[in-house]
C-alpha distance (Angstrom), angle and dihedral (degrees) to the residues before:
residue distance angle dihedral
X1 . . .
X2 3.85 . .
X3 3.82 102.5 .
X4 3.82 126.5 -164.6
X5 3.79 113.7 -157.4
X6 3.80 117.6 -164.2
X7 3.83 112.5 -166.2
X8 3.75 140.0 160.1
X9 3.81 90.4 -156.3
X10 3.82 126.1 64.4
X11 3.81 124.3 -123.9
X12 3.84 92.7 -137.0
X13 2.92 133.2 96.2
X14 3.83 100.3 24.4
X15 3.78 94.1 -145.2
X16 3.83 96.9 126.5
X17 3.78 132.4 47.3
X18 3.82 96.7 -110.9
X19 3.79 92.0 49.2
X20 3.82 90.0 49.7
X21 3.80 88.8 50.0
X22 3.75 94.6 51.3
X23 3.80 92.5 45.4
X24 3.80 91.6 50.4
X25 3.83 94.4 49.8
X26 3.78 93.9 46.5
X27 3.84 93.2 43.9
X28 3.81 89.6 53.8
X29 3.79 91.5 51.7
X30 3.77 92.5 45.6
X31 3.79 92.7 50.2
X32 3.77 89.1 52.1
X33 3.82 88.3 61.6
X34 3.79 101.7 -99.9
X35 3.79 125.0 137.7
X36 3.85 115.6 -119.5
X37 3.78 125.7 -151.0
X38 3.82 109.2 -175.4
X39 3.79 115.3 -156.5
X40 3.80 101.2 -167.0
X41 3.85 125.1 -170.4
X42 3.79 105.8 -140.3
X43 3.79 89.8 -132.5
X44 3.84 95.9 130.0
X45 3.87 95.5 41.4
X46 3.75 96.5 -125.1
X47 3.83 118.6 -144.5
X48 3.85 115.2 -109.3
X49 3.76 94.2 -113.6
X50 3.87 90.4 56.9
X51 3.75 91.0 49.2
X52 3.77 86.9 53.9
X53 3.84 88.7 51.6
X54 3.77 91.2 53.8
X55 3.81 92.7 47.2
X56 3.74 87.9 53.2
X57 3.82 94.1 46.8
X58 3.82 98.5 46.0
X59 3.80 134.6 44.3
X60 3.72 93.8 -119.1
X61 3.80 139.1 6.5
X62 3.76 124.6 -160.3
X63 3.78 114.0 -172.5
X64 3.89 112.5 -156.2
X65 3.87 120.6 -162.4
X66 3.82 113.4 -117.2
X67 3.80 130.3 -176.1
X68 3.86 113.3 -152.9
X69 3.74 91.3 -166.2
X70 3.80 88.5 70.5
X71 3.85 92.6 59.0
X72 3.74 97.5 106.6
X73 3.81 126.8 154.0
X74 3.80 116.7 -111.3
X75 3.77 96.4 -171.9
X76 3.78 100.8 67.9
X77 3.84 104.2 -95.1
X78 3.75 96.3 -2.4
X79 3.76 137.4 59.4
X80 3.80 129.1 -98.7
X81 3.79 113.6 -129.9
X82 3.87 95.8 -100.3
X83 3.80 100.0 33.2
X84 3.88 91.4 114.9
X85 3.81 92.7 52.1
X86 3.81 111.0 108.2
X87 3.80 133.9 -176.0
X88 3.84 96.4 -102.7
X89 3.80 90.0 59.0
X90 3.75 93.7 47.2
X91 3.84 89.8 50.8
X92 3.88 91.2 49.6
X93 3.85 91.7 47.4
X94 3.77 91.5 50.4
X95 3.81 90.9 53.3
X96 3.81 92.2 45.5
X97 3.78 92.7 49.9
X98 3.80 89.8 54.9
X99 3.79 95.1 53.2
X100 3.71 118.5 120.1
X101 2.92 123.6 -120.8
X102 3.76 85.8 37.4
X103 3.79 131.7 -145.6
X104 3.78 122.9 -81.4
X105 3.77 93.0 -157.5
X106 3.83 135.9 22.9
X107 3.83 111.8 -158.9
X108 3.79 112.9 -168.7
X109 3.82 121.0 -165.3
X110 3.78 112.2 -143.3
X111 3.76 127.9 7.6
X112 3.88 93.0 -107.6
X113 3.83 88.3 72.3
X114 3.80 94.9 48.4
X115 3.78 90.5 112.5
X116 3.75 84.4 80.5
X117 3.76 89.2 77.9
X118 3.81 92.6 61.1
X119 3.85 89.8 67.5
X120 3.80 90.0 65.9
X121 3.81 106.5 69.6
X122 3.78 128.9 -148.3
X123 3.80 114.5 -90.5
X124 3.84 115.5 -76.2
X125 3.88 136.9 148.7
X126 3.77 95.6 -67.4
X127 3.88 95.2 41.7
X128 3.84 103.9 27.9
X129 3.79 96.2 164.6
X130 3.78 115.7 83.4
X131 3.77 117.8 -129.1
X132 3.81 116.5 -135.9
X133 3.78 108.2 -127.9
X134 3.83 112.7 -157.3
X135 3.82 124.5 -179.8
X136 3.80 118.4 -156.5
X137 3.83 102.2 -160.6
X138 3.89 102.8 -170.9
X139 3.75 91.5 -171.0
X140 3.79 145.2 5.7
X141 3.81 109.7 -92.5
X142 3.76 101.9 171.1
X143 3.86 104.5 102.8
X144 3.80 91.7 -4.6
X145 3.74 92.7 136.5
X146 3.74 93.1 53.7
X147 3.85 92.3 50.4
X148 3.82 91.5 50.1
X149 3.77 94.4 47.0
X150 3.77 89.9 49.2
X151 3.83 84.9 63.5
X152 3.75 92.4 47.6
X153 3.75 93.2 -106.8
X154 3.81 131.4 128.5
X155 3.80 118.9 -102.1
X156 3.78 99.6 -121.7
X157 3.83 126.7 170.8
X158 3.79 120.1 16.5
X159 3.80 124.9 -19.6
X160 3.79 131.6 162.6
X161 3.83 142.7 158.0
X162 3.78 125.0 -67.5
X163 3.77 90.2 -117.0
X164 3.82 92.6 53.4
X165 3.81 90.4 47.7
X166 3.78 91.7 50.9
X167 3.87 88.8 49.6
X168 3.79 87.7 57.4
X169 3.76 90.7 49.7
X170 3.79 89.9 54.1
X171 3.81 90.7 62.7
X172 3.80 92.4 64.5
X173 3.82 133.2 72.4
X174 3.72 90.6 -141.7
X175 3.77 134.2 14.6
X176 3.83 121.6 -149.5
X177 3.76 119.3 -149.4
X178 3.81 116.9 -165.5
X179 3.81 93.8 -138.0
X180 3.80 138.1 17.0
X181 3.85 98.3 -109.0
X182 3.81 89.9 57.0
X183 3.82 90.0 44.9
X184 3.83 87.6 57.0
X185 3.77 90.8 49.6
X186 3.79 94.6 47.3
X187 3.87 92.0 47.5
X188 3.76 90.5 62.4
X189 3.80 91.7 69.1
X190 3.82 109.7 10.1
X191 3.77 118.3 117.3
X192 3.87 87.5 -158.8
X193 3.77 127.4 62.1
X194 3.76 114.5 -94.3
X195 3.81 126.2 -141.4
X196 3.76 131.7 -176.1
X197 3.80 118.4 -118.7
X198 3.83 107.8 177.7
X199 3.80 124.3 -162.1
X200 3.73 134.9 -115.0
X201 3.82 117.3 166.7
X202 3.76 115.0 -108.9
X203 3.81 95.4 -122.4
X204 3.88 119.2 148.5
X205 3.81 94.2 -176.2
X206 3.87 121.2 113.0
X207 3.79 114.0 -102.9
X208 3.81 116.2 -97.1
X209 3.83 114.1 -98.5
X210 3.75 118.3 -100.0
X211 3.79 118.7 -100.1
X212 3.73 114.1 -98.3
X213 3.84 109.3 -107.6
X214 3.81 116.3 -110.0
X215 3.75 102.7 165.0
X216 3.82 94.0 -89.0
X217 3.75 131.0 106.6
X218 3.83 108.6 -134.0
X219 3.79 114.1 -167.7
X220 3.76 124.9 -167.1
X221 3.77 138.0 -155.3
X222 3.78 129.4 -176.8
X223 3.82 126.3 -175.5
X224 3.75 147.9 126.8
X225 3.80 124.9 -97.1
X226 3.77 94.7 -103.2
X227 3.88 112.4 138.0
X228 3.79 94.2 -112.3
X229 3.81 91.1 56.5
X230 3.78 97.6 44.3
X231 3.83 92.6 47.0
X232 3.84 93.2 51.7
X233 3.76 93.4 43.1
X234 3.89 92.0 51.2
X235 3.81 91.8 50.9
X236 3.80 90.0 47.3
X237 3.81 94.0 50.6
X238 3.85 91.4 47.2
X239 3.78 90.7 54.1
X240 3.83 92.3 42.5
X241 3.84 88.1 63.3
X242 3.82 96.7 -145.2
X243 3.88 96.1 -148.4
X244 3.83 91.4 52.3
X245 3.82 92.2 42.8
X246 3.76 92.7 49.6
X247 3.80 91.8 46.7
X248 3.89 88.1 55.3
X249 3.73 90.9 53.2
X250 3.82 99.9 -95.7
X251 3.79 130.7 134.6
X252 3.79 131.2 -173.0
X253 3.78 119.2 -149.9
X254 3.88 117.7 -166.5
X255 3.79 121.5 -161.7
X256 3.80 130.8 -176.9
X257 3.74 130.2 38.3
X258 3.86 89.6 -52.8
X259 3.82 84.8 81.8
X260 3.74 92.3 64.0
X261 3.73 95.9 82.2
X262 3.78 94.7 48.6
X263 3.82 133.2 82.7
X264 3.83 124.4 -141.4
X265 3.77 114.2 -100.5
X266 3.82 136.6 162.6
X267 3.79 106.1 -64.1
X268 3.84 93.1 17.2
X269 3.80 124.3 94.7
X270 3.82 117.9 -177.4
X271 3.81 113.5 -150.5
X272 3.78 95.8 172.2
X273 3.90 120.8 -162.8
X274 3.83 115.0 0.4
X275 3.77 126.1 -165.5
X276 3.87 91.9 -136.9
X277 3.78 127.2 20.5
X278 3.85 88.0 -133.3
X279 3.77 86.4 75.1
X280 3.82 86.9 70.0
X281 3.84 95.7 35.0
X282 3.86 91.9 56.9
X283 3.81 90.1 56.5
X284 3.83 102.6 48.9
X285 3.74 140.0 67.1
X286 3.79 94.9 -153.8
X287 3.80 137.2 20.2
X288 3.76 122.2 -147.4
X289 3.80 132.1 -158.9
X290 3.84 113.6 -170.2
X291 3.68 94.6 178.3
X292 3.79 117.7 162.9
X293 3.84 126.9 -167.1
X294 3.72 127.2 -11.0
X295 3.79 131.1 92.6
X296 3.77 138.8 -107.8
X297 3.73 131.4 57.5
X298 3.77 115.1 -47.7
X299 3.83 100.2 -125.7
X300 3.77 94.0 -167.7
X301 3.79 90.0 60.8
X302 3.82 92.0 51.8
X303 3.85 92.3 42.1
X304 3.79 93.1 55.6
X305 3.84 92.9 45.8
X306 3.87 88.6 48.6
X307 3.76 89.6 52.9
X308 3.78 89.8 55.8
X309 3.80 98.8 -103.9
X310 3.78 125.4 139.0
X311 3.85 109.3 -119.2
X312 3.83 131.7 -160.3
X313 3.72 121.6 -172.8
X314 3.79 153.6 134.7
X315 3.78 122.5 -65.4
X316 3.84 85.8 -106.3
X317 3.83 90.1 55.8
X318 3.77 90.8 53.9
X319 3.80 98.7 40.4
X320 3.78 109.1 143.1
X321 3.78 95.7 19.1
X322 3.83 96.7 87.0
X323 3.86 96.5 -130.3
X324 3.77 117.9 -172.7
X325 3.82 105.3 -174.7
X326 3.83 126.8 88.5
X327 3.82 92.6 -121.4
X328 3.81 91.0 60.5
X329 3.75 96.0 43.0
X330 3.82 104.1 47.4
X331 3.80 109.2 158.1
X332 3.80 94.4 -129.1
X333 3.83 144.1 -14.3
X334 3.76 92.8 -84.1
X335 3.85 92.5 54.2
X336 3.84 88.4 48.9
X337 3.79 91.1 51.3
X338 3.74 92.7 54.3
X339 3.80 91.4 47.9
X340 3.81 93.6 51.2
X341 3.81 90.8 46.5
X342 3.82 89.8 56.3
X343 3.87 91.5 45.2
X344 3.86 89.1 63.0
X345 3.84 86.3 63.7
X346 3.83 97.5 42.6
X347 3.85 117.2 50.1
X348 3.78 88.7 -169.5
X349 3.81 90.8 71.3
X350 3.78 92.2 54.2
X351 3.80 90.9 49.3
X352 3.81 89.1 49.7
X353 3.77 91.6 50.3
X354 3.77 91.2 50.1
X355 3.81 92.8 49.5
X356 3.80 95.0 47.0
X357 3.79 92.4 45.4
X358 3.80 92.8 55.6
X359 3.73 92.2 47.5
X360 3.83 93.7 46.6
X361 3.86 92.6 49.6
X362 3.85 91.3 47.9
X363 3.82 90.9 55.0
X364 3.69 93.0 42.6
X365 3.88 94.9 48.3
X366 3.81 89.5 51.5
X367 3.83 91.6 51.0
X368 3.82 93.0 48.4
X369 3.82 91.7 47.4
X370 3.84 89.1 55.2
X371 3.82 91.8 47.4
X372 3.80 91.5 49.7
X373 3.77 91.9 52.2
X374 3.77 89.9 53.9
X375 3.80 90.7 52.6
X376 3.80 91.4 51.5
X377 3.85 92.9 51.3
X378 3.88 115.8 79.8
X379 3.82 90.7 -165.2
X380 3.77 93.7 52.9
X381 3.86 91.7 45.2
X382 3.77 91.1 52.7
X383 3.77 90.3 48.4
X384 3.86 91.3 50.6
X385 3.82 90.3 49.5
X386 3.84 91.4 51.0
X387 3.83 104.0 59.0
X388 3.78 131.3 177.8
X389 3.83 116.0 -106.4
X390 3.78 117.1 -129.6
X391 3.76 128.3 -164.8
X392 3.84 115.4 -141.0
X393 3.79 110.9 -156.8
X394 3.81 120.5 -164.7
X395 3.77 145.5 132.0
X396 3.76 93.2 -151.5
X397 3.85 119.0 107.3
X398 3.81 90.1 -134.6
X399 3.80 93.1 163.5
X400 3.81 88.0 74.2
X401 3.81 89.3 67.6
X402 3.77 94.4 -160.4
X403 3.80 101.8 121.6
X404 3.82 136.4 43.5
X405 3.82 93.8 -101.4
X406 3.75 90.5 48.2
X407 3.86 89.7 53.5
X408 3.78 91.4 45.7
X409 3.84 96.3 53.8
X410 3.79 93.1 40.3
X411 3.90 90.8 52.6
X412 3.84 90.6 47.4
X413 3.80 91.6 50.6
X414 3.85 92.1 50.1
X415 3.75 91.2 51.3
X416 3.80 95.8 41.7
X417 3.76 94.9 51.1
X418 3.84 90.2 63.9
X419 3.80 89.0 63.8
X420 3.78 105.5 28.7
X421 3.75 144.4 18.5
X422 3.83 112.3 -101.7
X423 3.81 133.4 -146.4
X424 3.77 122.5 -172.8
X425 3.82 122.9 -140.8
X426 3.80 103.1 -170.4
X427 3.77 122.0 -171.5
X428 3.79 99.0 -137.5
X429 3.80 144.5 22.5
X430 3.80 125.0 -54.1
X431 3.76 126.2 -156.7
X432 3.82 122.0 -138.1
X433 3.82 92.9 -100.4
X434 3.86 89.7 47.9
X435 3.74 90.9 50.1
X436 3.84 91.1 52.2
X437 3.78 91.5 48.1
X438 3.79 92.9 49.3
X439 3.75 91.7 46.0
X440 3.80 91.6 53.7
X441 3.83 89.7 53.7
X442 3.79 97.4 44.1
X443 3.79 95.5 43.8
X444 3.75 141.9 -115.0
X445 3.87 91.1 -72.2
X446 3.79 93.6 52.9
X447 3.86 125.5 109.5
X448 3.78 121.9 -153.0
X449 3.76 125.1 -144.9
X450 3.83 116.0 -179.8
X451 3.78 113.2 -177.2
X452 3.81 94.2 -146.1
X453 3.84 118.9 -144.0
X454 3.82 113.8 -16.9
X455 3.81 117.5 -141.7
X456 3.83 118.8 -132.6
X457 3.78 113.9 -100.1
X458 3.76 105.2 -165.4
X459 3.82 94.7 170.0
X460 3.86 96.4 46.8
X461 3.88 116.3 133.8
X462 3.71 109.1 -130.1
X463 3.89 122.6 -149.7
X464 3.80 111.9 -89.0
X465 3.79 91.7 -133.1
X466 3.83 91.2 68.9
X467 3.79 117.5 112.5
X468 3.84 119.2 -129.7
X469 3.72 92.9 -100.7
X470 3.79 92.2 52.0
X471 3.88 91.0 48.2
X472 3.90 88.1 54.0
X473 3.85 90.9 47.2
X474 3.78 101.6 43.3
X475 3.77 124.7 117.1
X476 3.81 94.7 -159.3
X477 3.74 95.3 -158.3
X478 3.86 90.4 61.6
X479 3.83 93.6 63.9
X480 3.87 98.7 67.4
X481 3.84 90.6 39.4
X482 3.80 92.6 55.0
X483 3.87 91.8 43.0
X484 3.76 90.9 51.9
X485 3.83 91.4 45.9
X486 3.80 91.6 52.0
X487 3.84 91.3 49.3
X488 3.83 92.1 50.5
X489 3.81 97.4 38.1
X490 3.81 107.0 26.9
X491 3.82 112.1 -165.0
X492 3.78 130.2 -165.9
X493 3.76 95.0 -125.6
X494 3.79 138.5 11.4
X495 3.85 122.8 -147.8
X496 3.82 114.6 -164.4
X497 3.84 119.9 -159.5
X498 3.13 105.8 -125.1
X499 3.88 147.3 -35.2
X500 3.86 91.1 -76.6
X501 3.80 88.6 70.7
X502 3.86 96.3 37.3
X503 3.81 88.9 112.9
X504 3.82 87.0 75.6
X505 3.82 88.9 71.9
X506 3.80 86.3 78.3
X507 3.83 88.3 65.4
X508 3.80 90.5 60.3
X509 3.75 110.4 94.6
X510 3.85 102.7 151.3
X511 3.81 118.7 86.3
X512 3.78 95.4 -100.2
X513 3.82 127.9 140.8
X514 3.76 109.6 -91.4
X515 3.79 116.5 -152.2
X516 3.79 132.4 177.6
X517 3.80 121.0 -158.3
X518 3.79 98.4 -149.2
X519 3.84 100.7 -165.8
X520 3.82 85.6 -172.6
X521 3.76 140.8 1.3
X522 3.72 93.7 -104.4
X523 3.78 100.4 -164.3
X524 3.82 89.9 55.8
X525 3.79 90.3 45.5
X526 3.89 91.8 50.6
X527 3.82 88.9 50.7
X528 3.83 91.0 50.6
X529 3.84 90.7 51.6
X530 3.75 92.9 48.0
X531 3.79 91.1 53.1
X532 3.82 87.6 62.4
X533 3.81 94.8 44.4
X534 3.83 97.9 -99.0
X535 3.70 131.6 121.3
X536 3.83 114.8 -133.1
X537 3.77 116.6 -135.4
X538 3.85 88.5 -121.4
X539 3.79 112.4 53.9
X540 3.81 111.1 -170.6
X541 3.79 136.1 139.8
X542 3.78 125.1 -121.8
X543 3.81 91.1 -113.7
X544 3.82 94.1 51.8
X545 3.79 93.3 45.1
X546 3.89 90.1 52.1
X547 3.80 88.5 50.7
X548 3.82 90.0 54.4
X549 3.81 93.8 43.4
X550 3.78 90.5 51.3
X551 3.79 88.6 61.6
X552 3.73 90.9 69.9
X553 3.81 129.0 76.8
X554 3.85 93.2 -138.8
X555 3.81 136.6 8.9
X556 3.81 126.2 -151.4
X557 3.79 114.8 -139.6
X558 3.75 118.0 -160.6
X559 3.87 96.4 -150.2
X560 3.83 138.8 18.7
X561 3.85 99.8 -102.9
X562 3.81 91.2 56.2
X563 3.77 90.5 43.2
X564 3.82 89.6 56.6
X565 3.90 91.0 45.3
X566 3.81 91.4 53.4
X567 3.85 94.9 40.8
X568 3.79 91.7 52.0
X569 3.74 94.1 52.7
X570 3.81 100.3 32.6
X571 3.85 103.5 26.8
X572 3.83 116.7 -153.7
X573 3.82 97.6 15.0
X574 3.76 104.5 84.7
X575 3.80 123.3 91.9
X576 3.84 119.4 -174.1
X577 3.76 105.4 -127.4
X578 3.83 103.7 172.3
X579 3.84 121.5 -158.6
X580 3.84 109.7 -103.9
X581 3.77 135.3 -164.9
X582 3.84 125.9 -144.5
X583 3.72 113.8 -104.9
X584 3.84 113.9 -104.1
X585 3.74 134.5 161.9
X586 3.78 118.3 -102.0
X587 3.81 116.0 -101.0
X588 3.79 115.9 -110.4
X589 3.79 112.3 -88.2
X590 3.77 113.9 -104.4
X591 3.79 116.2 -123.7
X592 3.84 102.3 -178.9
X593 3.81 136.8 56.3
X594 3.79 129.5 27.0
X595 3.80 120.3 -32.1
X596 3.85 105.0 -96.3
X597 3.86 115.3 -140.2
X598 3.76 113.7 -169.5
X599 3.77 143.5 -163.6
X600 3.82 128.7 -179.1
X601 3.81 123.6 -170.2
X602 3.73 148.5 136.1
X603 3.78 126.8 -106.3
X604 3.81 98.7 -85.5
X605 3.84 127.8 136.1
X606 3.84 92.2 -113.5
X607 3.86 91.8 52.9
X608 3.81 93.1 45.3
X609 3.78 93.3 47.7
X610 3.78 93.6 43.7
X611 3.82 93.5 48.6
X612 3.78 92.9 46.5
X613 3.78 90.1 52.4
X614 3.77 89.8 50.3
X615 3.80 92.5 50.6
X616 3.81 93.3 47.3
X617 3.72 104.1 36.3
X618 3.80 107.3 25.3
X619 3.77 112.2 22.2
X620 3.85 98.0 62.5
X621 3.78 86.3 64.5
X622 3.82 95.5 46.3
X623 3.82 104.8 41.1
X624 3.80 94.1 70.4
X625 3.76 89.9 58.0
X626 3.80 92.0 70.6
X627 3.78 102.0 -91.7
X628 3.78 135.7 134.3
X629 3.78 124.7 -152.1
X630 3.80 114.6 -140.9
X631 3.77 116.9 -166.0
X632 3.86 123.5 -170.9
X633 3.77 135.9 179.4
X634 3.70 135.8 48.4
X635 3.80 90.7 -54.4
X636 3.80 85.1 80.9
X637 3.82 90.0 75.2
X638 3.85 89.4 70.5
X639 3.81 97.0 43.7
X640 3.85 124.0 99.8
X641 3.77 114.6 -106.9
X642 3.75 125.7 -125.9
X643 3.81 102.0 30.0
X644 3.80 109.2 157.8
X645 3.75 113.0 -106.3
X646 3.80 92.8 8.7
X647 3.84 120.1 114.6
X648 3.88 118.7 -167.7
X649 3.74 111.6 -157.3
X650 3.79 97.8 177.3
X651 3.78 121.2 -152.9
X652 3.81 109.8 -8.7
X653 3.81 121.8 -158.6
X654 3.84 93.6 -140.2
X655 3.80 112.9 29.5
X656 3.83 90.7 -173.3
X657 3.86 89.1 63.8
X658 3.85 90.7 59.9
X659 3.88 92.3 43.2
X660 3.77 87.0 56.3
X661 3.87 90.1 61.0
X662 3.84 94.5 51.1
X663 3.84 130.4 97.4
X664 3.79 97.4 -169.4
X665 3.85 134.0 16.7
X666 3.78 128.1 -153.9
X667 3.81 134.1 -165.8
X668 3.80 110.2 -174.1
X669 3.84 100.0 173.7
X670 3.74 115.9 138.3
X671 3.79 102.5 -174.5
X672 3.81 139.2 22.2
X673 3.84 109.6 94.0
X674 3.75 125.8 -132.5
X675 3.76 132.6 67.4
X676 3.74 114.9 -44.0
X677 3.80 104.4 -134.1
X678 3.82 92.4 -166.9
X679 3.79 88.5 59.8
X680 3.80 90.6 54.0
X681 3.80 90.3 48.7
X682 3.83 91.6 51.7
X683 3.80 90.4 52.9
X684 3.82 94.8 45.6
X685 3.73 91.2 50.5
X686 3.80 91.9 53.5
X687 3.77 95.4 -114.1
X688 3.82 117.5 156.0
X689 3.83 102.2 -127.9
X690 3.79 140.8 -168.8
X691 3.78 109.1 -144.3
X692 3.82 139.3 -179.4
X693 3.75 120.4 -132.2
X694 3.76 89.5 -106.7
X695 3.84 89.9 53.9
X696 3.82 87.3 56.6
X697 3.82 95.9 48.7
X698 3.85 104.7 147.9
X699 3.84 93.6 9.0
X700 3.77 121.4 100.4
X701 3.78 141.9 156.9
X702 3.79 105.7 54.5
X703 3.79 106.3 74.4
X704 3.79 113.2 137.5
X705 3.81 94.5 14.0
X706 3.80 111.9 41.5
X707 3.80 94.0 25.6
X708 3.83 141.0 -3.8
X709 3.73 115.6 -109.2
X710 3.82 110.2 -151.9
X711 3.80 115.7 -162.4
X712 3.80 97.2 -175.1
X713 3.80 145.0 -1.2
X714 3.80 94.0 -77.9
X715 3.80 91.1 48.4
X716 3.84 91.5 49.2
X717 3.81 93.8 50.0
X718 3.83 93.4 45.2
X719 3.85 93.7 48.9
X720 3.74 94.7 44.7
X721 3.77 94.4 44.4
X722 3.85 90.0 50.0
X723 3.80 91.3 54.8
X724 3.79 94.3 44.8
X725 3.82 92.4 52.8
X726 3.78 98.6 39.8
X727 3.81 117.4 60.7
X728 3.80 91.7 179.7
X729 3.83 91.3 54.8
X730 3.74 88.9 50.1
X731 3.79 90.9 51.9
X732 3.85 93.1 49.5
X733 3.80 94.1 48.0
X734 3.79 92.2 43.6
X735 3.82 90.7 54.0
X736 3.82 90.6 47.5
X737 3.77 92.3 45.8
X738 3.83 91.5 50.4
X739 3.82 91.4 51.3
X740 3.83 92.8 44.3
X741 3.82 91.2 48.8
X742 3.76 94.3 50.2
X743 3.74 93.2 44.5
X744 3.83 96.0 52.4
X745 3.78 104.0 23.6
X746 3.83 106.0 28.9
X747 3.82 115.9 123.3
X748 3.85 92.2 -95.2
X749 3.84 90.1 66.6
X750 3.84 90.8 72.1
X751 3.79 96.2 44.2
X752 3.86 99.1 84.5
X753 3.83 92.0 57.0
X754 3.79 92.8 46.3
X755 3.85 91.3 49.8
X756 3.75 89.8 48.6
X757 3.77 91.7 48.3
X758 3.82 92.3 48.5
X759 3.83 89.2 52.1
X760 3.76 92.7 50.1
X761 3.80 90.4 49.0
X762 3.85 85.3 55.3
X763 3.79 90.7 50.5
X764 3.79 95.3 -104.0
X765 3.86 110.1 140.2
X766 3.83 117.0 -123.1
X767 3.78 115.0 -101.1
X768 3.77 121.4 -95.5
X769 3.81 90.8 -111.6
X770 3.85 93.9 55.6
X771 3.87 93.3 125.7
X772 3.80 88.1 61.2
X773 3.80 84.6 75.3
X774 3.83 85.1 81.0
X775 3.82 87.5 73.1
X776 3.83 95.0 53.7
């Protein structure tokens, strides 16, 4: 391909993160055999020798004059999308667009230069070949000024509104996010598909040798003197407690201009500016990044990992790298400082950081290599830009995200929108706020189709192929509405949530992929309820459920046991689509007040019975130990009022906010079947939890470390009392739970099923090893 790159930032020298990013992207394209023309705004007044380096590296360099004094905001205190576009760049782009032969791809660095795409028209008779338009975002600029000011920092560089940023995205065929968390943010509003292209510096040099061990722990930090760096570094050093750190055999070495504001002290060595970060890396055992706030990928974190150094940091410092361990997900600089101080006294912590850093970088490097291969392939890029459209059919107001089924559908939508364009067919009416909430979850490319109120149709004739359960469940008016919608807006696939709406499969006449998201195997769940004397709201036999399931092309199973059940009875149709929870940093551990034990649940028989058992059989032994029980969710409506030490919160708008206030979680249910989403949420929030076997249905491998499995009342009391009385045990189990949750239920766990589903919607058969998804 002939590729035009439009950038405000030079590729040489690679002495800043954004320069290293551009250099790595262009180097990858060049090594794949593509020709690179770099159109560079002379915004940073590059030295002649660096211009020569760029001329040597790329096929053509066009330097465009740029006056930074003209960069003035047109939207009050923030910039309009095109405020940095000046006449010399427009003239250069007009000339480049007229070149023959023309360019096959235009790659624009930063959204504020997206106007460059408009100079390359859509295909027509004079220009029959479409030009691929790719936007490399680098960072999130919509609302950037507000995020920085909230941290007490100046809003330097470019910033704009979310609407202006989305308008820039709409000019591209594909948008590149530098990390997955930003991809998720961009997908909420972007009119163009968004892909992740991570970053690894293009550095052919061997890694620096490791420092010879001498009984000390030497920790390194490198950074510029920008306010965000110096603020985080100061908070980290204060929490590190240099005298105590030095006494334990620790030493912190600071390189870069960030050292300028510090003074030497015992345990602190100031290296100042270095010509190469390897000068620091060769001297230290461990690199730290206490970054707080901001967006984008933290290039210094990736750089240190790529140079073979273990890295510990905050969740912000590891954003986009999918870390799972506590030392790479510290909630803030202070928490990181305390962790590093303890690591000087415990060599096992340093060994664990080293091991996890190597594993994390290996995974990340593999992901980035795959992403880079896609960028270098015109066929793959065009396929990514032309995505299948999938219709999600439900009557559940999942955007409220209050209940387990809400969380399931919302998580599925977030994962699916990365691979396909979503439409929503909602049985019912939606208010304007609801429409906005659903749109944010389904993505900027989604379309919403609420049916509005559906009139009763007592004389409607139902399809003969319906099973008895479907006949009892049918809202007859919905059948012609869905059939008409499919005729007017034909999708490539339809996902129905869940068996209660399976009757709608009879409205699908076109040859589209029919998928059922099962949530649970309802016949087994009904049998489980009946065993404990309760009637489930869905009454169906195994035989009838299998008959319904056989009417779908593919079936999404929420956990491995149900996957295996479906796959054994309906071979080749099951896809493991595990429930996932969005990555979030752990809340700071509380050190004062009573130990807060928590439970969140809906008003179901299994929750009511489990909580009643807890209150009667367990809580009398726990309350005297100085604990409070906090209960949230609609289950509170069935609970007795006024119990000592029990706080009923009722329905809460954001369950995660309550989870952040807890010290311990419990799930005492003893029947119900299916995956318990609240259990998954406890783990992913890093809460030590005491759980019954039923609460762990479909979850294995963490008992005794990531969670406590209680087989009976005595076991429940002993495990819960042990955690209440031992803060260190709570901390250990919380760390293990956090890692376990991220490893098994992080967003990436759902990606394989969604990629497979998108391929099936395109007509690409599933691979022969599809059942291996059950091990994901």
